[in-house]
PASETOR-39655 format. One line per 3 residues: for each residue x, y, z of N, C-alpha, C, CB. Coordinates in steps of 0.2 Angstrom, whole numbers. Each point is the difference from the previous one (the first is absolute). Glycine has a CB too. Layout:
// residues N
X/Y/Z/X/Y/Z/X/Y/Z/X/Y/Z  ...
***
This chain:
// residues 242
511/698/570/-3/-5/1/3/-6/-4/-11/7/3  10/-13/-1/3/-6/-2/-5/-6/-1/10/5/5  -10/-8/-11/-5/-6/0/4/-6/-1/-8/7/-4
8/-12/9/4/-4/-1/-4/-7/-1/8/6/7  -7/-8/-14/-2/-6/-3/4/-4/-3/-8/6/-1  12/-11/5/4/-4/-3/-1/-5/-4/5/3/7
-6/-2/-13/-3/-4/-6/5/-1/-6/-12/5/4  9/-9/-8/5/0/-7/-6/1/-7/10/-11/5  -11/18/-3/-5/3/-4/2/-2/-8/-1/10/9
8/-10/-10/2/0/-9/-3/-7/-2/11/7/0  -12/-11/4/-1/-7/-2/-9/-1/-2/11/-4/7  -14/10/-6/-7/0/-2/-2/-1/-9/-1/10/12
7/-9/-15/-1/-2/-7/1/-5/-1/2/9/-3  -1/-15/7/0/-7/-1/-7/-2/0/12/-3/5  -13/-4/-9/-6/-3/-1/-3/1/8/3/-10/-11
-9/11/11/-3/-1/7/-2/-6/2/-4/8/-1  5/-9/8/-1/-7/3/-6/0/4/11/-3/0  -16/-1/-2/-6/2/4/1/-2/7/-8/-1/-10
4/5/14/0/-3/8/-3/-7/1/-2/12/3  5/-16/0/-2/-6/2/2/-1/6/0/-5/-11  -4/5/16/2/-1/8/-4/-6/2/1/13/1
1/-19/2/-5/-4/3/6/-5/5/-11/1/-11  6/-3/15/3/-5/6/-4/-6/-1/4/8/9  -1/-15/-10/-5/-6/0/4/-5/2/-7/4/-8
3/-9/11/3/-6/3/1/-4/-7/-5/1/13  10/-5/-12/1/-5/-6/-2/-7/5/10/8/-9  -8/-8/13/-1/-7/5/1/2/7/4/-8/-9
-5/3/14/1/1/6/7/3/2/-8/-8/2  13/7/-6/7/2/2/3/6/-3/1/-11/1  -5/13/-7/3/4/-6/-6/5/-1/8/-9/-5
-5/16/6/-4/5/-3/3/4/-6/-5/2/12  2/3/-16/2/3/-5/-2/7/1/0/-9/-7  4/14/5/-2/6/0/4/2/-7/-2/2/14
-2/2/-17/2/4/-7/0/7/0/-5/-9/-6  9/11/4/3/9/1/1/1/-7/8/2/11  -13/0/-15/1/2/-7/-2/8/0/-3/-12/-5
8/16/2/-3/7/0/5/5/4/-13/-7/0  11/13/0/2/5/3/1/0/8/-3/5/-10  9/-2/14/2/-2/7/-2/7/2/10/-10/0
-15/10/7/-1/6/2/-5/6/-3/10/-5/4  -11/9/-2/-6/4/-2/3/3/-7/-5/2/12  0/-1/-17/2/2/-6/-5/3/-3/7/-8/-1
-4/14/-3/-4/4/-4/-4/-3/-6/8/8/3  -5/-13/-6/-2/-4/-6/-3/-5/-1/7/4/-1  -12/-5/7/-4/-6/0/0/-4/6/2/-1/-12
-4/-5/11/-1/-4/8/8/-2/1/-14/-6/-1  15/5/8/6/-3/2/0/-4/6/4/10/-4  2/-13/7/-1/-4/6/4/4/4/-2/-12/-5
0/11/12/4/5/6/1/-6/4/-6/12/0  11/-10/4/2/-3/6/-6/-3/5/11/7/0  -16/-3/0/-6/-2/4/-4/-6/-2/0/12/3
0/-12/-10/-4/-5/-3/5/-8/2/-5/10/-10  11/-9/9/4/-6/1/0/-2/8/6/4/-10  -7/1/15/0/-1/7/-7/-4/1/7/11/4
-12/-8/-7/-6/-3/2/-1/-7/-4/-6/13/2  10/-15/-7/0/-6/-3/4/-6/5/0/7/-11  5/-3/14/4/-5/3/-4/-2/7/13/6/-6
-15/-2/8/-5/-1/7/-4/-6/0/-1/11/2  0/-14/-8/-6/-5/-1/4/-5/-3/-10/7/-3  16/-7/3/5/-6/-2/3/-4/5/3/7/-9
-5/-13/8/3/-4/8/4/-7/-4/-13/4/10  14/-4/-16/4/-5/-3/7/-1/0/-7/1/-5  10/-5/5/7/-1/1/5/4/-5/-3/-11/6
1/11/-12/2/3/-6/-4/5/-4/7/-11/1  -4/16/-3/-3/4/-5/2/2/-6/-4/4/9  2/-4/-15/2/0/-6/-1/7/-3/-3/-11/-1
7/16/0/-2/8/-1/3/0/-8/1/7/15  -7/-6/-18/1/1/-8/2/8/-2/-8/-10/-2  13/12/0/0/8/-1/1/0/-7/6/3/12
-10/3/-15/2/3/-6/-1/8/0/-3/-12/-6  7/15/6/-2/7/2/8/5/-1/-11/-4/11  10/9/-14/4/5/-1/2/4/6/-5/1/-10
1/-3/15/3/5/6/-5/5/3/12/-2/-6  -10/7/9/-5/6/3/4/2/5/-11/-5/-3  7/6/8/2/3/7/5/-4/3/-12/4/2
18/-1/0/6/-4/3/-3/-1/8/11/6/-9  -14/-2/12/-2/-1/7/-5/-6/0/2/12/3  -6/-12/-7/-5/-5/0/3/-7/-2/-9/8/-4
14/-8/-1/4/-5/-2/5/-3/7/0/5/-14  1/0/18/5/-3/5/-5/-2/6/11/8/-3  -17/-6/5/-5/-2/3/-3/-8/-2/-2/13/2
1/-13/-7/-1/-7/-3/6/-5/1/-7/6/-8  12/-5/7/7/-2/1/0/-3/7/5/8/-8  -6/-3/12/0/-2/7/-6/-4/2/7/10/2
-12/-10/-4/-6/-4/2/1/-6/-2/-7/9/0  10/-10/-7/0/-8/-2/8/-3/4/-9/3/-15  13/1/17/6/-3/3/-2/-1/8/8/7/-8
-13/-4/11/-2/-2/7/-5/-4/1/4/10/3  -7/-14/-10/-5/-4/1/2/-6/2/-6/6/-8  3/-10/11/3/-8/4/0/-4/-6/-6/0/12
2/0/-18/1/-4/-6/7/0/-5/-12/1/1  13/-7/-2/5/2/-7/-1/4/-6/3/-11/3  0/15/-4/-2/5/-6/4/-4/-7/-1/13/10
-2/-14/-14/2/-1/-7/-2/5/-5/0/-13/3  6/16/-6/-3/7/-4/2/-3/-6/3/10/7  -8/-9/-11/-1/-1/-7/0/6/-5/-7/-9/4
12/12/-8/1/4/-5/-2/-2/-6/9/4/6  -17/-3/-7/-4/-3/-5/3/4/-8/-11/-3/10  11/11/-9/2/3/-6/5/5/2/-10/-3/-5
9/9/9/6/4/2/-1/3/7/2/2/-12  4/-2/15/-1/3/7/4/6/0/-2/-12/5  0/18/-6/4/5/-1/0/6/6/-1/-3/-12
5/6/13/-1/6/6/-1/-4/6/-5/9/-8  -2/-6/11/-2/-2/6/-3/-7/-1/-2/10/3  1/-13/-8/-1/-7/0/4/-4/1/-6/1/-6
13/1/5/6/-5/0/1/1/8/6/3/-15  -7/1/19/1/0/7/-5/-4/3/5/10/-1  -11/-11/-2/-4/-5/3/2/-8/-2/-9/8/-1
12/-8/-5/2/-5/-1/6/-4/4/-4/6/-10  8/0/14/5/-3/4/-2/-3/6/8/7/-4  -16/-8/4/-2/-2/7/1/-8/0/-10/11/2
9/-14/-8/1/-7/0/5/-3/4/-4/1/-10  2/-7/12/4/-5/3/4/-4/-6/-9/-2/12  3/2/-17/4/-2/-6/-3/4/-6/3/-13/5
2/15/-11/-3/5/-4/1/-4/-7/2/12/7  -7/-13/-11/-1/-4/-6/-1/6/-5/-6/-12/6  10/11/-12/-1/4/-5/-3/-4/-6/8/9/4
-12/-6/-6/-5/-3/-6/4/1/-6/-13/3/5  13/-8/-9/4/0/-6/-1/6/-3/-1/-12/-2  5/16/-1/-1/6/-3/-1/7/3/-4/-8/-6
3/7/13/-2/4/5/6/5/2/-9/-10/5  8/16/-3/5/5/1/-1/3/7/0/2/-11  6/0/14/1/5/7/4/5/-1/-1/-8/7
-2/15/-5/3/5/-1/1/4/7/-4/0/-11  11/2/12/0/5/6/3/7/-3/2/-10/8  -4/15/-3/1/8/-3/-1/4/7/-3/-2/-14
6/8/13/-1/5/5/-7/2/1/10/3/-3  -10/-1/10/-8/2/1/0/8/-4/-2/-9/14  -4/10/-16/-2/6/-4/-5/4/2/4/-5/-9
-5/11/9/-5/4/2/0/8/-4/0/-7/12  -4/11/-10/1/7/-2/-2/5/5/-1/-4/-10  5/9/10/-1/6/6/-1/5/-3/6/-3/8
-9/9/-5/0/6/-1/0/4/7/-7/-3/-11  11/9/10/1/4/7/6/3/-1/-6/-9/8  9/11/-1/6/4/1/5/-6/0/-5/11/8
11/-8/-8/6/-5/0/1/-3/6/5/8/-8  -8/-6/14/-1/-5/6/-5/-5/-2/2/9/8  -8/-8/-11/-5/-6/-2/5/-5/-5/-13/8/0
17/-5/-4/3/-4/-5/4/-6/3/1/10/-7  4/-7/13/4/-3/2/-3/-6/4/6/10/-1  -12/-8/4/-3/-5/6/-3/-7/-7/-5/13/14
4/-11/-18/-3/-5/-5/7/-5/-4/-11/9/-1  16/-4/1/6/-3/-2/3/-5/7/3/11/-10  -3/-10/15/1/-4/5/-4/-6/2/4/10/3
-10/-8/-6/-5/-6/1/1/-6/-5/-9/8/5  11/-5/-11/1/-5/-4/7/-4/1/-8/7/-7  12/-3/9/7/-3/2/-2/-6/6/9/12/-2
-13/-11/6/-2/-4/5/-3/-6/-2/-1/10/7  -4/-9/-12/-4/-5/-4/5/-5/-3/-9/9/-3  14/-7/0/4/-4/-4/5/-4/4/-1/8/-10
3/-6/15/4/-3/6/-5/-6/3/8/11/3  -14/-10/-3/-5/-4/3/-2/-6/-5/-5/11/7  4/-9/-13/-1/-6/-4/6/-5/-2/-9/7/-6
15/-2/7/6/-4/-2/1/-5/6/5/10/-6  -7/-9/12/1/-4/6/-5/-6/-1/4/9/7  -10/-9/-11/-5/-5/-1/5/-4/-5/-12/7/2
14/-5/-8/3/-4/-5/6/-3/3/-4/6/-9  8/-4/14/5/-4/3/-1/-4/3/5/7/0  -10/-8/3/-3/-6/3/1/-7/-5/-9/8/5
10/-7/-11/-1/-6/-5/7/3/-5/-15/-3/1  17/8/-3/5/0/-4/7/-2/2/-5/9/-4  8/-13/-2/6/-4/3/5/5/-1/-4/-12/-3
5/18/2/5/4/-3/2/4/6/-4/-1/-12  6/7/10/3/5/5/-6/6/1/13/-2/-4  -13/7/10/-5/4/0/2/5/-5/-2/-2/11
6/5/-12/3/4/-5/-3/0/-8/10/-2/7  -10/-6/-8/-3/-2/-7/-7/0/0/8/-8/0  -13/7/5/-7/1/0/-1/7/-1/-2/-10/7
6/15/-2/-1/7/0/0/3/-7/4/0/12  2/-3/-14/0/3/-8/-4/-3/-4/11/3/-1  -14/-8/1/-7/-4/-5/-5/3/2/4/-11/-2
-6/15/8/-5/3/2/1/5/-4/-2/-5/11  7/9/-12/1/7/-2/-1/0/-9/9/3/13  -7/-9/-15/0/-2/-7/-7/-1/-3/11/-5/2
-15/2/2/-6/-3/-1/1/-6/-4/-6/11/0  7/-17/3/3/-6/-3/-7/-4/-1/13/0/5  -13/-4/-10/-5/-4/-2/3/-7/0/-6/11/-7
3/-17/10/3/-6/0/-5/-5/-3/6/3/11  -3/-6/-16/-4/-7/-4/-1/-4/7/6/0/-14  -12/-5/13/1/-6/4/6/-2/3/-9/-3/-5
13/1/0/6/-5/1/6/5/4/-3/-8/-11  2/14/10/5/5/2/-2/1/6/1/5/-10  -8/-4/12/-1/0/8/0/-5/4/-5/7/-2
7/-13/-1/1/-5/4/7/-1/1/-10/-5/-3  15/7/-3/7/1/2/3/5/5/0/-4/-10  -3/10/11/1/3/5/-3/0/6/4/5/-7
-7/-10/8/-5/-2/6/-6/3/2/10/-2/3  -13/6/-8/-6/4/2/-6/-4/-3/7/11/0  -5/-18/-1/-4/-6/0/2/-5/0/-6/5/-5
2/-11/6/3/-6/2/-1/-6/-6/-3/5/12  -2/-4/-16/1/-5/-5/-6/3/-6/4/-10/9  -2/8/-16/-5/1/-5/-5/-5/-1/9/7/-5
-16/-5/4/-5/-4/-1/-1/-1/-6/-4/2/10  9/-8/-14/-1/0/-7/-6/-4/-2/12/0/-2  -17/-2/5/-6/-3/-2/-5/6/0/2/-12/4
-1/19/-2/-5/4/0/0/3/-6/0/1/12  -6/1/-14/-1/5/-6/0/6/1/-7/-7/-5  10/11/0/-1/7/0/-6/3/2/8/0/-8
-10/4/12/-7/4/2/-1/4/-6/1/1/14  -8/-1/-15/-3/5/-6/3/7/-1/-10/-6/3  11/8/5/2/9/1/8/0/-1/-11/3/11
14/-8/-11/8/1/1/2/5/-7/3/-14/8  4/16/-7/1/5/-5/3/-3/-5/1/8/7  -1/-5/-13/2/-4/-7/7/-2/2/-6/7/-9
11/-4/12/7/-2/2/0/-6/3/2/11/1  -6/-13/3/-1/-5/4/-1/-6/-4/-5/7/9  1/-7/-14/-2/-5/-5/6/-2/-4/-12/5/0
14/1/-2/6/-2/-4/7/-4/4/-4/10/-6  3/-8/13/6/-4/4/-2/-8/1/3/12/7  -10/-12/-7/-2/-7/2/1/-5/-6/-9/5/7
8/-2/-12/2/-3/-8/7/-2/-1/-8/6/-4  13/-1/6/7/-1/-1/3/-5/7/0/14/-9  -4/-13/14/2/-6/6/-1/-7/-2/-4/7/8
-2/-9/-12/-1/-6/-3/5/-2/-6/-11/3/3  12/3/-6/5/-3/-6/7/-1/4/-5/7/-12  6/-3/16/7/-2/4/1/-7/3/0/13/4
-6/-15/-1/0/-5/3/1/-6/-5/-6/7/9  2/-7/-15/0/-5/-5/8/0/-2/-12/2/-3  14/3/1/8/1/-1/4/-4/6/-1/12/-5
0/-10/10/4/-3/6/0/-7/-1/-3/9/9  -4/-13/-9/-1/-6/0/4/-4/-7/-12/4/8  12/-1/-13/2/-3/-6/8/1/0/-12/3/-7
15/1/12/8/1/0/3/-3/5/-1/10/-5  -4/-13/9/4/-6/6/0/-5/0/-2/5/6  6/-10/-8/-1/-7/-2/-4/-4/5/10/1/-6
-9/2/14/-4/-4/5/-7/0/-1/9/1/7  -11/4/-11/-8/-1/-1/-2/-5/-4/0/11/1  3/-14/-6/-1/-6/-4/0/-7/2/5/8/-6
-7/-12/3/2/-7/1/6/-2/-1/-10/-3/-3  12/-3/5/7/-3/0/3/-1/-6/-1/-5/9  -4/2/-14/1/-1/-7/2/6/-3/-8/-9/0
3/15/0/2/7/-1/6/3/2/-10/0/1  12/-1/6/7/2/2/5/-3/-3/-4/3/10  3/-9/-11/6/-4/-5/0/3/-6/-1/-11/5
-3/12/-8/-1/2/-7/3/8/-1/-9/-9/0  8/13/4/1/6/1/9/0/1/-14/3/6  15/-7/-1/9/0/2/2/-4/-6/0/-2/13
-2/-1/-18/4/-3/-6/0/6/-4/-3/-13/1  -1/16/-1/-1/5/-5/5/5/1/-11/-1/-2  13/4/8/3/4/4/7/-2/-2/-9/3/9
11/-10/-8/6/-2/-2/2/-1/-7/-1/-4/10  -4/4/-14/2/-1/-8/1/7/-1/-7/-10/-4
***
């Protein structure tokens, strides 16, 4: 007998993200969907399913939808279903990674016509995981299923990734974490929202990265003469000549 639950159980030790799921109208042209917490049926508390998202999208007729995500992931099939629901909706989907989009949540994030990383946010991709019990035939069936899942999610990432297929395959196997700027660099996001604050539930590593990014930006401005006034540029050039 094989129990197939394609989840990321080892991340249950991370700080819990309380479930927040809501859809609301911002104005006549814009709607907002918030997806915080576990994706798919869970043993550990409240969760957000593809059915929840489907029901919410039925009532949305605006031309754009801003989807805010903060999730360690969950069931890969619910993640893929939500991805397809958003991709197939007539509205423009602007995806905001407010804190973390890991595992199945990173799949959902790829549905955005535009993907915006919050400052200090992170994106994580990895292999599907499950557990199995039974005969060697049962185990082989589970292995085949997992290999198929990894190919499917690689197809989704390749819709945006700027590199080669073998690279994304390797990063899935390696379990790869991207900072906000790294996600933009490889094509898995479009830009970093530098005005957005780090959400309360984000990982301590995320907070550190947001602080480092701010210092790096200050350093870049200080070392770039074009950022200064004309008089300051002249002074800097004179000092260099001296």
